[in-house]
N, C-alpha and C positions, 0 to 999 in steps of 0.2 A: 316370153316364158319367164316364170318366176323361179328364183333359186332360194332355198331355205337352208339356214344353218341353225344348229342347236348347241347350246352351251349348258352343260350340267353344273349345278351348284349345290353345295350342301349347306344347310342351315345349322347354326350353332344351337344345339338342342339342350335346353335346361329342362330336365325331367319334371321338376316341380312347377315351373313357371311357364315358359314359352320357348319358341324357336325364333331366333332373331338373325338378321343378316343385313349388311349394308353394301356388300360387294356388288350386288346386282346393279346398283346405280352406276358404278364406273364401267361395268360391262355394257350396259345399255348405251351410255354416252359414247364409249369407244366404237360400238357398232354403228351408231348414228353418224359419227364422223366419217366412217367408211362407206356411207350410203345405204345402210340397212335400215329397215323399219322394224321396230319391236312389235310382234304380233300377239304375244301372250306367253303362257307357260303351261306345262303339263307336269303334274305331280308324278314323281317316279318312285318315291318311297315315303311311306307313312309310318309314324311312330306308333307304339302300342295304344296310345290314347286317341289316335286318328289324326293327329296334326301332321302337316307336311314337313318332312325333314330333308328331302332332296327333290329337286325339280330340274326340268330342262326349260331354259328360256328359248323362245323361238323368234328368229329374225328372218326377214325376207328382203330380197332385192331383185332387180331385173337382171336376168342372166345375159 
């Protein structure tokens, strides 16, 4: 049976330019060290222009 965990992150949104983030790398590395596999992400909040500004990272492991 697989177990899933979700980590919510917010992107630093520059209204004129883009939304950037590097925190996701350390989160993915941390979960990998704990035996999780990164599965993907789900956008949970979009800005007025349609770009993703919040998302959930999805990780799985064997329960």
